[in-house]
C-alpha positions in Angstrom: 91.3 25.0 -29.1 88.3 26.1 -30.9 85.4 23.5 -30.6 82.2 23.5 -32.6 79.2 21.1 -32.5 77.6 19.8 -35.5 75.0 17.3 -35.9 73.5 15.8 -39.0 75.1 15.7 -42.3 78.1 17.7 -42.4 80.0 18.6 -46.1 83.3 20.2 -46.2 85.2 21.5 -49.3 88.1 23.3 -49.9 90.5 24.8 -52.3 88.1 26.1 -55.3 90.3 29.0 -55.8 87.4 31.0 -57.5 88.3 33.7 -59.9 88.0 35.7 -63.1 89.5 33.3 -65.2 87.7 29.7 -64.4 84.1 29.6 -65.2 83.8 25.8 -65.6 85.4 25.1 -62.0 82.6 28.2 -60.8 79.9 26.3 -62.7 80.8 22.9 -61.0 81.2 24.6 -57.7 77.7 26.1 -58.1 76.3 22.7 -58.7 78.1 21.4 -55.7 76.4 24.3 -53.6 73.0 23.2 -54.9 73.6 19.6 -53.8 74.7 20.6 -50.3 71.6 22.6 -50.1 69.3 20.0 -51.1 71.4 17.1 -48.9 73.6 18.2 -46.2 72.8 19.8 -42.8 75.7 22.3 -42.5 78.4 23.3 -44.8 82.0 24.3 -44.3 84.2 25.6 -46.7 87.7 25.2 -45.5 90.0 27.9 -46.7 91.2 28.8 -50.4 87.6 29.5 -51.5 88.9 32.3 -53.5 92.2 32.2 -55.4 92.8 35.6 -53.7 91.2 38.2 -51.2 92.5 41.8 -50.7 89.8 43.0 -48.5 86.3 42.3 -48.0 85.6 45.8 -49.5 86.4 44.1 -52.8 83.5 42.1 -52.7 80.9 44.7 -50.8 81.9 47.6 -53.2 80.9 46.9 -56.9 82.3 43.7 -57.2 83.1 42.0 -60.6 80.5 39.8 -62.4 82.2 36.4 -61.7 82.8 37.6 -57.6 79.0 39.0 -57.4 77.8 35.6 -59.1 79.8 33.4 -56.5 78.5 35.4 -53.6 75.1 35.2 -54.7 75.5 31.5 -54.8 77.1 31.4 -51.2 74.2 33.7 -49.8 71.6 31.6 -51.3 73.6 28.7 -49.4 73.7 30.4 -45.9 70.1 31.0 -46.3 69.2 27.4 -46.8 71.8 26.0 -44.3 74.4 26.9 -41.9 77.7 27.9 -43.8 81.2 28.1 -42.2 84.0 29.9 -43.5 87.4 28.8 -42.9 90.3 31.3 -44.2 92.9 29.8 -46.3 96.3 30.8 -47.2 94.9 32.2 -50.1 92.0 34.1 -48.6 93.1 34.7 -44.9 92.0 38.3 -45.3 88.1 37.3 -45.4 86.8 39.1 -42.5 83.5 39.5 -40.6 81.9 42.0 -42.8 81.9 39.3 -45.9 80.5 36.7 -43.3 77.8 39.0 -42.4 77.0 40.1 -45.8 76.8 36.4 -46.6 74.5 35.4 -43.6 77.7 33.1 -43.0 79.8 32.5 -40.2 83.6 32.7 -39.8 85.2 29.8 -38.4 88.7 30.2 -36.9 90.6 26.7 -37.6 92.2 24.3 -36.4 88.9 23.5 -34.4 87.6 20.3 -33.2 84.2 19.4 -34.7 81.7 17.1 -32.5 80.1 15.6 -35.1 77.8 12.3 -35.6 80.9 10.5 -36.7 82.6 11.6 -33.2 85.4 14.2 -32.6 87.1 15.4 -35.9 90.1 18.1 -35.9 89.4 20.5 -39.0 92.3 22.8 -40.4 93.1 24.1 -43.8 96.3 22.5 -43.8 99.1 24.9 -44.5 99.9 25.3 -40.8 101.2 21.7 -41.0 103.8 22.3 -44.0 106.3 22.9 -41.6 109.3 21.7 -43.7 108.7 24.7 -46.0 110.2 27.4 -43.7 110.1 30.1 -46.2 106.2 29.6 -46.5 105.9 29.5 -42.6 107.8 32.7 -42.4 105.4 34.5 -44.8 102.6 33.0 -42.9 103.4 34.3 -39.7 104.3 37.8 -41.1 100.9 38.2 -43.2 98.8 37.0 -40.1 100.0 39.5 -38.0 97.1 41.8 -37.1 99.1 45.2 -37.7 100.3 43.9 -41.0 96.8 43.0 -42.0 95.6 46.5 -41.0 98.4 48.4 -43.1 97.7 46.5 -46.3 93.9 46.8 -45.7 94.4 50.8 -45.5 96.1 50.8 -49.1 94.1 51.6 -52.2 92.2 48.8 -53.3 94.2 49.0 -56.6 97.4 48.8 -55.0 96.2 45.8 -52.9 95.3 43.8 -56.4 98.9 44.6 -57.7 100.7 43.4 -54.7 98.3 40.2 -54.5 99.0 39.6 -58.3 102.6 39.9 -57.9 102.6 37.7 -54.7 100.6 34.9 -57.0 103.1 35.4 -59.7 106.0 34.7 -57.2 104.4 31.8 -55.6 103.9 30.0 -58.9 107.5 30.5 -59.8 108.8 29.4 -56.2 106.6 26.2 -56.4 108.1 25.0 -59.5 111.4 24.7 -57.9 110.6 23.4 -54.6 110.8 19.9 -54.2 107.1 18.5 -53.8 107.9 17.0 -50.3 108.7 20.2 -48.6 105.2 21.6 -49.7 103.4 18.3 -48.4 102.3 18.3 -44.4 105.1 17.2 -41.9 104.0 13.8 -40.1 105.3 14.9 -36.9 103.3 18.3 -37.4 100.3 16.2 -38.0 100.8 13.8 -34.9 101.3 16.8 -32.5 98.3 18.4 -33.9 96.2 15.1 -33.3 97.5 14.7 -29.8 97.0 18.2 -28.8 93.4 18.3 -30.4 92.6 14.7 -28.6 91.4 13.6 -32.0 92.3 10.6 -34.1 90.8 11.9 -37.3 92.2 15.0 -39.3 90.3 16.6 -42.3 92.4 19.2 -44.3 93.0 20.8 -47.6 95.8 23.1 -49.3 98.0 20.3 -50.5 95.7 19.2 -53.5 96.4 15.6 -52.7 93.1 14.1 -51.7 93.8 10.7 -50.5 92.7 8.9 -46.8 96.2 8.2 -45.0 96.0 5.6 -41.8 98.8 6.1 -39.1 99.8 4.9 -36.0 99.4 7.5 -33.2 100.7 6.3 -29.9 99.7 2.7 -30.5 96.3 3.9 -31.8 95.2 4.2 -35.3 94.5 7.7 -36.7 93.3 8.8 -40.0 94.0 11.9 -42.0 91.5 12.8 -44.8 92.8 15.4 -47.6 90.5 17.3 -49.4 90.6 17.8 -53.2 91.2 20.8 -54.9 88.9 22.2 -57.8 89.9 22.7 -61.6 87.6 22.4 -64.3 89.3 25.0 -66.7 93.1 23.7 -67.0 92.5 21.0 -69.7 93.7 18.3 -67.5 91.3 15.8 -66.7 88.7 17.8 -64.3 88.9 17.1 -60.7 87.0 18.1 -57.4 85.1 17.0 -54.4 84.3 17.0 -50.9 84.0 15.3 -47.6 80.7 14.0 -46.4 80.3 13.3 -42.3 77.3 11.8 -40.6 76.3 9.1 -38.2 77.4 6.4 -40.9 80.9 7.7 -40.9 83.1 10.1 -42.8 83.2 9.7 -47.0 85.7 11.3 -49.4 83.9 12.0 -52.5 86.1 12.7 -55.5 83.9 12.0 -58.5 84.2 15.1 -60.3 80.8 14.2 -62.2 79.1 14.3 -58.7 79.6 17.8 -58.3 77.4 18.6 -61.6 74.5 15.7 -61.1 
């Protein structure tokens, strides 16, 4: 399993789902990045930073205004503190060209973080939703290297159309699936912790921020679920992150904190 040593204050966020139609969410996220630059020693964005990613060339060749602004903020952050990018289920095609252009680093997850709060298993989280068999089949297919190579060889416009269709189909499917199927499987969580040798797991993906305590072979373990970000949907705004340092682990879910 991958391992990474990070000392000092480590901040982790995920599921921002940046896109063209969420200016308030982008503004809140920019405020968060400004805070991270001032107070964190390292920042990990743990997947689904973007609502969709159809290839690094989309970002590096004449990006739309919203994307150019987001990349500028990420680049500014990476110049101030180490910035690590984890691929999620929406942006699993992020590649080294993007990371290099941002002066950021790609981080393959699941990964064990060696932190001042002890060892922590970090993942995006979709790999633990094992009860959703259809999604897991899809996940295996789209993460196959030759499938990605074929997709990335398509014209950019066609890739965008395929991604838009896939997102629409995903939204329709989610309306009919039982909520329990789309959450993590407890047995998969327990096995991941055993395999990693950790008793703390941090993940995103499910949009259900919480701190769960579980018994792992007679020892107490904890699962921290990162918040998703939403400031444009008309519902009460939400967002947040996790802070890790020598004092412990803190889940921050106050949406106003991202704008202070």
